[in-house]
C-alpha positions as CSV (number, residue, x, y, z in Angstrom):
1,M,-2.6,35.0,-48.5
2,R,-4.4,31.7,-49.3
3,S,-0.7,29.8,-47.9
4,F,-0.5,32.2,-44.6
5,R,-4.4,30.9,-43.6
6,I,-3.6,27.6,-44.1
7,G,-0.2,28.0,-42.0
8,I,-2.9,29.1,-39.5
9,L,-4.9,26.6,-39.7
10,L,-2.2,24.0,-39.4
11,F,-0.5,25.6,-36.9
12,M,-3.8,25.6,-34.8
13,G,-4.4,22.3,-35.7
14,I,-0.9,20.9,-34.1
15,L,-1.7,23.1,-31.0
16,A,-4.9,21.7,-30.5
17,V,-3.8,17.8,-31.0
18,A,-0.4,18.2,-29.1
19,S,-2.7,19.9,-25.9
20,C,-4.6,16.7,-25.3
21,E,-4.3,14.9,-22.8
22,K,-4.6,11.3,-21.9
23,D,-8.2,9.8,-20.9
24,D,-8.0,9.5,-17.1
25,I,-10.4,6.4,-16.8
26,C,-9.3,4.0,-14.1
27,V,-9.6,0.2,-15.5
28,E,-6.7,-1.5,-13.3
29,G,-9.2,-1.9,-10.1
30,G,-9.6,-0.5,-6.9
31,T,-9.2,-1.8,-2.9
32,P,-9.7,-5.6,-2.7
33,L,-12.0,-7.1,-0.3
34,L,-11.7,-9.3,1.9
35,V,-12.9,-13.0,0.5
36,I,-14.0,-15.5,3.3
37,E,-14.9,-18.7,2.9
38,F,-17.1,-21.1,5.6
39,Y,-16.0,-24.7,5.9
40,D,-17.6,-27.6,7.9
41,I,-15.8,-27.9,11.4
42,N,-16.1,-31.8,11.6
43,D,-14.8,-32.2,7.7
44,T,-12.2,-29.2,7.4
45,S,-12.2,-29.8,3.5
46,S,-15.8,-29.4,3.2
47,L,-16.9,-25.3,2.5
48,K,-20.8,-25.2,4.8
49,T,-23.6,-23.2,3.9
50,V,-23.9,-20.3,6.8
51,P,-27.9,-19.9,6.9
52,T,-29.4,-16.7,6.1
53,L,-26.4,-14.5,7.5
54,R,-26.1,-11.1,8.1
55,V,-22.8,-9.1,8.0
56,V,-22.7,-5.9,9.8
57,G,-19.7,-3.7,10.9
58,V,-18.9,-3.0,14.3
59,G,-20.7,0.6,15.4
60,K,-22.4,0.9,11.9
61,N,-26.7,0.5,11.7
62,V,-26.4,-0.9,8.2
63,T,-25.5,-4.1,6.7
64,V,-22.1,-5.0,4.7
65,N,-23.2,-4.2,0.7
66,T,-21.0,-6.6,-0.9
67,I,-23.2,-9.6,-0.1
68,A,-27.0,-10.2,-0.4
69,D,-28.2,-9.7,3.1
70,R,-30.2,-12.8,5.0
71,T,-28.7,-15.1,2.6
72,A,-27.0,-18.8,2.7
73,L,-23.5,-18.4,1.4
74,K,-20.7,-20.0,1.5
75,T,-18.1,-17.8,0.9
76,I,-18.4,-13.6,0.9
77,S,-16.5,-10.8,0.4
78,I,-16.4,-7.6,2.4
79,P,-14.2,-4.6,2.7
80,L,-11.4,-3.9,5.5
81,K,-11.2,-0.3,6.8
82,T,-8.3,2.1,4.4
83,D,-7.5,4.6,7.2
84,V,-7.3,2.6,10.5
85,D,-5.0,-1.2,11.0
86,V,-8.5,-3.0,12.4
87,T,-12.1,-3.5,11.2
88,S,-14.4,-5.7,13.0
89,F,-17.9,-7.5,11.8
90,I,-20.9,-8.5,13.6
91,M,-21.6,-12.1,12.0
92,I,-25.0,-13.3,12.5
93,S,-26.0,-17.0,11.5
94,G,-30.0,-17.7,11.6
95,S,-30.8,-13.9,11.4
96,T,-34.0,-12.9,11.4
97,S,-36.0,-10.7,13.3
98,A,-38.4,-10.7,16.0
99,E,-42.0,-9.0,16.3
100,D,-40.2,-6.3,18.2
101,G,-37.8,-5.8,15.3
102,S,-35.0,-6.7,17.4
103,E,-32.4,-8.7,15.6
104,T,-32.5,-12.9,17.0
105,G,-29.8,-15.1,15.8
106,N,-26.7,-16.7,16.7
107,V,-24.1,-13.5,17.1
108,D,-20.1,-13.6,16.4
109,T,-17.9,-10.4,16.7
110,L,-15.0,-10.6,14.2
111,N,-11.6,-8.6,14.6
112,F,-9.4,-8.2,11.8
113,S,-6.1,-6.8,12.2
114,Y,-3.6,-5.6,9.4
115,K,-1.0,-3.2,8.4
116,R,-2.3,-1.1,5.2
117,L,-0.2,-0.5,2.2
118,E,-0.7,2.2,0.1
119,D,0.0,1.8,-3.9
120,F,-0.6,4.9,-6.2
121,L,-1.9,2.7,-9.7
122,S,-2.4,6.3,-11.7
123,R,-4.4,9.4,-12.4
124,G,-7.2,8.1,-13.4
125,C,-7.3,5.4,-10.3
126,G,-5.3,7.1,-7.7
127,F,-4.3,5.5,-5.1
128,V,-5.7,1.7,-3.5
129,V,-4.7,0.3,-0.2
130,N,-3.4,-3.2,0.0
131,Y,-3.2,-5.0,3.3
132,D,-0.2,-7.4,5.0
133,S,0.3,-9.3,8.1
134,L,-3.8,-9.6,7.9
135,Q,-4.4,-11.3,11.3
136,A,-8.2,-12.8,12.3
137,N,-9.8,-13.8,15.5
138,I,-13.3,-13.4,17.7
139,T,-14.7,-12.3,20.5
140,T,-15.4,-15.7,22.6
141,D,-19.3,-15.7,24.5
142,T,-21.1,-18.9,25.9
143,N,-22.0,-19.7,22.4
144,N,-20.1,-19.3,19.6
145,W,-21.2,-20.3,15.9
146,I,-18.1,-19.8,14.6
147,K,-15.6,-22.3,16.1
148,D,-12.2,-21.6,14.2
149,I,-10.7,-19.0,12.1
150,E,-8.0,-19.4,9.8
151,V,-6.2,-17.0,8.1
152,I,-4.8,-18.8,4.6
153,R,-3.4,-15.6,3.0
154,S,-2.1,-12.9,4.9
155,Q,-1.9,-10.5,2.3
156,V,-5.0,-9.0,0.5
157,I,-4.0,-8.0,-2.7
158,N,-6.8,-8.8,-5.0
159,S,-9.7,-10.6,-4.2
160,D,-9.6,-13.4,-6.7
161,S,-8.6,-16.0,-3.9
162,T,-9.8,-16.7,-0.5
163,H,-8.1,-15.2,2.6
164,V,-9.7,-16.5,5.6
165,K,-11.7,-19.4,6.4
166,I,-13.9,-19.9,9.3
167,F,-14.9,-23.3,10.6
168,H,-18.5,-23.7,12.0
């Protein structure tokens, strides 16, 4: 009888271990951000700070949450949309609020187009979206603070390196 109980316990222990699954914790990363660096239009090899930069997605009422709002920055990382092939941002240099609450500063609109590439990482991470054939343009107005844009990496597969240079 004693050996029967030990056999049952051993069987239940083996069953419990065999039914365990690997933890589905994602450590591999997610959809990459678009990395933009700002350069001096007069010295195209020198980074140049944008004073009190504000970045807002077109059609959104809130600023992009991946950068500090109204901060002097030389580099930013911003998200591209994962459900359409175009993302547009309003970038405001010298952003402040007037007494009536309206936005002041020099406002430019940037448009990014790309092809989305879904990549299955794992059960824990699911799918991420990478981007290919990245293109950028600016909506011209009478007083653009952005003078030129250069895409230096047309594939956005990580957030480790610069994808776009903006000259101002």
